[in-house]
N, C-alpha and C positions, 0 to 999 in steps of 0.2 A: 442488551445492547449488541451491536455488531462492530467489529474492528477487522478490517481486511485490506489487502493490496491485490487487486485483480491483475491478471496478465497484461503486460503492456502491448500496445498495438504494433503488430508487425515485427516483434522481436525474435520469437523462437517458434519453430515448428516441432511439436512434441510427438508427432506421429499419430495423433487421435483426430484425424481430419473431420470426422462427423460430429465430434463432441467438444473440441477445444474452442476456447474464445481467444481472439487475438489475430486470427488470419482471415478476417472478413475482407471482402472485396474493396471496402472503403471505410474510412474512419466513421462515417455516419452509421453504417451497418454495425460496426463494432460498438458504438455507443448504444444503439438500439438493443443489442444483446445484453449489455450491462444493465440498462434500465429494466429489462425484463427480470434479470436475476435479482436486482435490488427491490423490485416490486414484490417478489416472493419473500425477501428478507423482511420487508415492512409488515407483511402479513404475520410473520413470526414474532415480531417485537411486541412488548407490552405497550400500552397507550403512552407511557412516558419514556419510551425507549429512544435511543439515538443510534445513528450510523456514522462511523468514522472511516473514511476512505483515503488511503494513501495511493497516489497515482502520479506517474511522471509523464513527460511529453516526448514527442518524436519529431524528427525533421524529415521532410519529404525529399527523396532523391530518386529521380528518374534517370535510368541509364539509357540514353538515346542510342538507337541503332541496335540494341541488344534485346529490345522488347521486354525490358525488366524494370519494374518500379519497386523500390524498397524504401519504406519509412525507416529512417535511421534513428536509433535510440539516442536521445541526448545525454542520458546518464545511464550507468550500469544498472541492470535489473537488480532489485533488492529483495525479491521474495521467491519467485517460483522458477528460477533458472536451473534447468537440468544440464549437467555437463555434457550429455550426449545429444542435446537438442541441436537441430540444424537451423541455420539462418534461412528464413523464407525468401522466396523470390516471386514476384508478381509479374504477370504478363500484361496487366492493364495499366494504362496511364490514368491517374486519378484526376477527374474533372474538378476544376476550381483550385488546384494547387500548383504552385510554381516551384521550379527547382530551388532547393535550399529553404523553402518555407518551413517555419515552425508551425506544426499542425494545430496546436492548441487543444490537445486531447483533454487535459484536466478541466478546463472551463467549459468545453463542450459537454462533458459528463455532468458537471455541476449544474449547468443551466437545464439540461435534459431531465435531471432528477427533480429539479425544482418544478419544471413544467408538469412532471408526472405526479406531483402532489407532495413531495418532500418539502420541508422547511429548510432552506439553505441558510444556516446560522453563522458559519464562519469559515474563512479560508486560513489555514495555518501553514506557515512556511517552514519546511524542514531545511535548515541551513546546514550544509556539510562542510566542516572545516578541512576535511581531507577528501575532496571530490576526486573522481576518476580523472586522470589527465586526458586532455584532448589535443589532437594535432591541428585542429582548425585554426586559421590565422586571421579570420575576418570577423570574429566576434569574441566575446569574453567566454572563459571556461564556465560551463554550467555547474553550479554548486548548490542547487536547491531542488526540492520537489514539494508538492502540495499534499496537505491532509485536509479534507473537507469534513466539517461537522454538520450533519443534517439530522433533523428530528422528525418523528412521525406526526407530532402534533405541536401546537403553538406552545404549550406548557410541557416541559420534559424534565427528567432528572439530570441535574448537573451539580456536582459537589465542588464548588469553587474553593472551599477551604482545604480540601485534600491535596490540591496541587499548588498551593502557595509556595513561594521560594524565599530564602533568606535575603535580606538586603545586603549591600556591600559590606557594611560594618557588622553584620550578623546580629544586630540588636533587635531586629523585628522581622516580620514576614510581609511580603508583597504579593500581589496577584500576578499570576503567570501571564506573560505576554504572548502574542500570536506568532512570534518568530522563535522557533526552537532549534538551538544549536546542538546537534547530536552527531558524533562521529560515526562513520560506517565502520563496522568491525567484522573481521573474518570469523568464521566458525570452523573449528578444527574438524568437525565431522562432515564437512561439505566441501566440494571443490568450486563453490560459487558463493556470491555474497548473499547474506540474509539481512532483512531489515533489523536494526538493533533493538535489543530489549528496551533501552532507555527511551526509544521513540514511542513505545506502546504503553509503558507504565502510566504516564499521565492520562492517556485516553481512558484506560480501564478504571483508574482511581476516580476520575471525574464523572464517568458515565455509569458507574455501577456501585453496588454495595456488596459486602462479603456474602458469599453463597449465591450470588446472582449467576446466571448463565451467560457466557460470552460466546457469540456466534462468529465464525469465520468461514464464509462460503468458498474461499480460495485459500485453503489451509497452508499450501506450500510446504515449507520446512518446519512449520509448527511453532513459530515464534509467538503468535497470539495465544496458543494453547499453553505454552510454557509460562508466559507471563501471567496468564489468568490463574494457573495453578499456584504460582508463587505468591499471588495476592489473595489466596483463599477464595477464589471463584471457581465455578464449574465452567467447562468449555464444551462446545459442540462445533465440529468442523466438517467440511467436505473437501475432498481432494480427488481430482480425476486421475492423477498419475500414481500408480501403485508403487513406483520407484521411491516415493517419499515416505512410505509407511514406516520403515525401520528408523529413519532419521527422526520422524515426528515422535515415535515412541521413546527413542533414546533421549531426546531433549526434554520430554516431560519427566522421564525417570530421573534425569539429572537434577531437575528442580526438586522432585520428591526426596532424593537422596542428598540434597544440598551440595551438589558437585559442579554447579555452574561456575565457570572460571571467573565470571564477573556477574554478581547477582543483580537483577533488575531493581532490587531494593536499595542498592548501595547509595543511589542519589538521594534517598529519603532519610538516610541516617544523620 
């Protein structure tokens, strides 16, 4: 299976102009790049494998008179954000988008992946009880992101029993619903937000068995690898930015040495 959170469109310039994803000239080109990446992921999956993608949205903001157009991130980046990264600036005005438009990146990606042959099985809402504050005064504060569940084939592995939750009276178990309330949590080893362990645990439990390999093509800070290790899975990841290597290794070692401040298994106890 694959669990990942790709770079968000227009959020950061990491200084790898020829290789990085997220600074394409248009949202459509960005989606095309991701579809190509996930086409390669599909080739790596077993016939019953699944893909779980966490992705947020962006607002379009064109700065008239300055020749700059910048998609504004609606929520703080939760995976690959480098402290030294620069905010990108674009000299092109995007055709088809109006000032303050919500671009709709998540659903653009979901529909593009479906068109490319993936089975779009479910949209899961990550509800954040502690979202980043926003200064905007003409809409509600954004407090959610999407996780899309896609499968390679019509029939795929999904262990519904492994992610059941206790009822209110704790007398029985119930099936997990499609809105997951998970707090964002800082990580002491980083100067940026990482997506939380508790968001990834149910995806790996439902989509794999012990000793399976969990793939993350956008490894970032190593959350997927750390959770996979804690759940007795193997992991395989790719990361463009060498800056992350020490952090990834540290997080995986913490799992091995049982030094994670809050275990991703706590919610299952």
